[in-house]
N, C-alpha and C positions, 0 to 999 in steps of 0.2 A: 748352873744347875748341877747338883751332884746326884748321881743315881747309879744303880747297878743295872747291867744289861740283863734282860730277861729273854734271851733269844734261845729258842729250842734249837738243838742241832737239827737242821732242816733236812731230814731224810727224804730221799726221793719217794714218790708215791708208791713205788713197788715194795717198799718196806714199811710204809705207814701202817699203823695198827698192829701188823704182825707179818712175819714171813712164815707162811704155813710150813709145818713140818709134815710133808706128805711121805710118810714112811711106808713104802709099798710093801715091804716084807711083813710088817706088823698087821697091815690091813688086808693082805691078800686073801686070807681065809674068809674073812667077813665079806669082802667084795665078791669073791667067787660064788658064795651062796646066794647073792642078790642079783647076779647077772641074769637077764632074761634070755634064756637059751634060744627060744624061737626067734626073737628079734635079732640076736647075733647071727643066726643062720640066714635070716633074711638079708642082713647087711652084707655078709660074705657073698651071697648069690648076686645081689645087685652090683657089688664091687666087681665081680668077675664078668658080669654081662657088659658093664661099661668098659672094662679093660680090654675085652676081646671084640666087642661089637660096635663100639662108638665109631662114628664116621671118620674121625681122625685119631691118630695114636695119642694116648695120654699115659704118662708114666704113673707107676704105683705111688711115687712120692707126691705127685700133684693130686692124685685122687684122695690120698689120705689127708693131705693138708686141707683139701676142700671139705672133706667130711668133718674135720675138726672145726673149720670156720663155720660150717652150717650148724653144728652143735651149739656153738657159743652165740652166734648171731641171732638165733631163735630164742635165746633166753630173755634178753632185754637190749635196748639200744646201745648200752655202754660196755657190755661184755664182748670180747673179740679175741681172735687169735692174732698174735704178733709174729709175723715172719721176720727174717733178718732185716729187711728194709724198714718195716713199720716199727720194729723194736728199736732200731737206731733212731728213727724219727722221734719216738717217745722220749728217749734220753736227751736228744737235742732240745726238745721242748722244755725240759726241766731246766736246762742251762740257759735257754733264751736265744739260741741261734740256730736257724735252719733255713733251707731254701723252700720258698712257697709263696702263698698269697697273704698270709697273716690273718687267718680267720679260724674261729672255733666253730665246729659243726658237729652234727649228730645225724645218724641215719634215721629216716622216717618214711616207712611205707613206699619203698621204691624211689625215694628222692633223698636229697641232703638238705637238712634244715640248718640255716645259719643261726647260731646262738649269739655270736657277737664278732664283729671285725675287731682286729687288734690295732690300736693306735699306730698310725704312721705306715702301715703295710699297704700293699697294692689293693687289697679288698676295701680298706677304709678310704683310700684315695680315689677309688672308682665308685664310691657310693653304694657298696654292698651293705645291706642293712640287716639288723637283727630281725629275724622272722622270715627273711627271704627263703624261698624253696628252690634249690638248684635241681632242675629236672633233666638237663642235658649237659654233657661235657664234650666239647669238640663235636657237637651235633650227634653224639651217641646217647641214647636214653639211659639215664641212671637206673631205671626200672629193670633193664636187661643186664645189669652188672651186679657182681657181688658188691654189697654196699661198702665193705671195708676197702676193697680194691678201688672203688669209685672215690672214696675219701682220700686214699693214698695218691690218686692222680692229681689232686690239688697241689701236691708238693712236687718239686723238681728243681733242676738246676737254675741258677740265676740267669735271667735273660730269655728264658723260654716262655712261649705263649700258651695260653689256654683260653678257650672260649666257653663262657658259662651262659646257659639259658635259664632264666629265672622266672618263677611265678611270685608275684608280690601282691599282698592284700591291697585292694583299692585300685588295682590296674586291670584293665579289660583284656590285655594281651601280654604275652611273654616279653621279657626284656632280655636282650642279648648284649653281653659285654665281653670284650677281649681284654684279658689281664696279662701283664708280663710279670712272671715270678721274680722275686728278689730275695736276697739274703735278709731274713727277718731277724734283726737285732732288737729284741724286745727290751726296752727300758721300762721296766714294769712299774716303777714308782717315780713320780715327779711332783714337785710342789711349787707354790708361789704365794705371795701375799695378795689377797683379794682387796684388802682395804687396811688401813692402819689398825694393827693389833689383831687382825683376823687372817688366819692361814687357810690354805687349800692344799690337800694332798690327793692326787689321783693314783690309784693302783689299777693298772690295766690288766694284770694277770699275776697270779701268785707263783713265783719261781723260787728256786733254792735260796736266793739271797734277798728275797723281798722284805723279810723282817728287818734285816740289817739296813737295807736301803731306806726303809721307813724311818728308822732312828736317825739316819744321816739327814734325810730331808727335813725331819722335824727340827733338828738342831740348827740346820741352815736357816729355816724360817725364823727361829728365835734370834739368831745372829743378825739376820737381815732386818728384823723388827727392832733390834737393839734392846729388847726386853721380852719377858714372857708373853705369850699370846693370850688374848681374851676369849678366843673361840676358834674352832677348827671345823672345816667342811671336809669330810672323807668321801671322795667320789668313787663309787664302785659300779657306776653305770657301765653296761656292756663289758663287765669283767666276767669272763666265762668260767673262772675258777682256777684250776691248775693244782699245785701241790697244797695239801691240807695243812701240814705242820706249820709253814710260815703264816698261814691265816690264823691259826690258833695262837701263835706267838704274838701277832699284831693285836688281836683282841685282848690278850693278856696284858699287853703294854698299856692299855687304856682302861683296865679294870683293877680294882684293889682287892676284890673278893668275889666269891660266887662261882658257879659252874659256867664253863664256856660252851661245851658241847658234850654230848655223849652218843655212843654208837651201840647198835644192837644187831647181832647176827646169829647164825646157827652155831658157829664155833666159839668156844670160850674166849679165845684171844681176839675175837671180833667185838667183844663187849668191853668198851673202854669209857672212862669218864675223865674229863680234863677240867682243872680248876685254875683260877687266877691267883697269882702271887700278890702280896700286899704292896704293890708299887704301881703308880700311874705316871708314865713319862710326861703327861700333859699337866699334872697337878690338879686334875679334876675340872678343867675348863669345859664349858658347854661344847657338845659335838653334834653336828648334823651329818647323817649318812645319806647319800644319794644312791638310789637303786632304780632299775627299770627292768623291762622284760629280758634284757641281755645279761642281767646279773645272775650268775648261777654258781652252784656248788660251794666252793670255798668262800666266795664273796657273800653267799647267803649265811654261812656259818658266822662270819664277822657281824653282819647286820643283825642276825637273830640273837647272838650273844649280847651285844650292846643294847638291843631293844628290850630283851627280857630282863636284863639287869638294870634297866632304867638309867642307862649311862648315856644314851644318845637318842635323838629324835630322828626317825627314819622317814624320809620324804621321797616322793617320786611316784612310781607306778609299781604294780605287782612284779615280783621277780620271777625268774624262769621256773624254779621248782625242781631242781635236781638235788634230791636228798639222799643219794646212795653213794657208797664208798666202793671204789674199785681197787683191788689189790692186784699188782702185777706179779705173777708167779713165774720165775724163770724155769723153762723146760730144759734148755741147754744154753750155751753161751751165745747162740744166734737166734733163739726164739723164746717166746713166753706166751702166757695167756693173761689177758686182763679180765678179771672175774669180779662181778659185783658180789661183795661178801657181807655187806652190812648197810643199814640205813642209819643216818644220823638225825639227831633231834636237838632242838634248842633247849636252853636250860629249863624252860617251863614245860618241857615234854611235847612240844609241837613238832610233828613230822613235816618236813619241808617237801618230801617227795610228791611231785605232781601238784603241789599246792603253792609253794613259794612263800616269800615273806610279804606280808601286807604292810604297806607304809602306814605310819601314824598319821601322816597328812598326805593325801593324794594330790599330786600336782602333775598334770599332763604336760608334755612338751608342747610349747606353743610359741608363736612369734609375737614379740612385744614391739610396739611402735609408740613412742611418746606422743601423747595427745597435745597438739599445739593449740593453745587458747589465744584468743584475740588480745591485743595489748590493752589491758584495762588500767584505768587510773588507780594509783595507790596513794596512801597518805602523803608520801614524800613528794608526789607530783602536785599537791594542792598548794595554791598560793598562800603564803603566810604560815605554813605548817611549822610546828615546834621542832627544833633540832634536838637530837639526842646528845646529852652532855656526859654520858657515862664514859669513864676512862677505861673501863674493862670491856668495852665493846670488841667482839671478835667476829670475824667473818664466819658465816654459817658453813658447815661442812658440806661439800658437794657430794652428790650421789655418785656411786661408782658405775657410771654409765658404760664403762668398757666391758662389763659382763652382762649387759642387758640382753644381748643376743641369745644368751642361755637362760631362759626364764626360770628353770628349776634351780640353777646355781644362784641366780639373782634373789630368788625367794629364800633360799637357804641362808644367804648372807643377811638378809633383812631380819629373819627370825633370830639369828645369833646376835645381831645388834640390839634387837628388842629385849632379848634376855639380859644382855649386859646393862641396858638402860634401867630395867626393873631392879637389877641387883643394886644399882646405885641409889 
């Protein structure tokens, strides 16, 4: 197959959409006129009272950082202050290697909500599930911690332990699990042949190289199949998002025209539109996208783009609904702020924020067990039955029972095979 690469330069999230030009000198006059003097006086008085009267000594630097953290954390669950440690962690996440539990989380009313465990990490291996609410870390209530610091505690050196106390829907009591941190090497894209001529690619998280990795996996599948595929399942379940540019690039690779996503914010450079180039790496084969409640952010961009452009059938359950864009603005070389600067919309103008992507076909996760029937007599068991004389007789294709444990994937494959049969 001859094609051109359509891979965006996968800029880290902190430069996606724009790097804000915060020109302090130009805006100083305007900002000064808008500063609420009474509130500034209140702040300085509170600052002084804490600095001099708090039960234990606290430095001015710690107080000011806490003030910044409070300003940002009260805006929304995704805006935050990034100190040296958390700024480093953010950069590590983009490259796919860090020490921790391998789980995407978000702060929620004095607790930590699990969006999705990352494949192969300690969280996934210890049955931490999408939707779990972490209420204690090492027996300390999360409600009494700064939420960003609580989230940072999930990370740490390889081999160190952390105890999580979890609230889970459907359970009468809390669940306690002790996890051992590991180096999380996220292989974000992997593929396999589900069945003859039908491929499967899972994207666990969108990283800097995910678009290139997607191309590599797709070409490997065609090589393994020894010809072009007849259909593809793109699995975005429990994909918490990550970097947006690779997700746009992957959607672009599967579209020949149309809008992919657009964003709207207060600043002019937050208003962007992205369109597909006229090339589809798959050659237009049928595509099924799998999503669930752990599919968020960048994975929702891909699902929404292909759904609105009628390029793929989306099946599974409602996605998470994170439709906002965070821009990381460096303050200095060791710190930054992560600020929600825009909301993104699907090509048809649907806002994903707090709503998510609705599947075209809802298929809940369930356990499938083959129904064993009694041994009934068939025509070939009858005495004197007529023999088949056709020279073209072929053994019937067996069902791909190796994926029946995953009913959503099994149904996705059946839909793809049905589409191909109808084409014939």
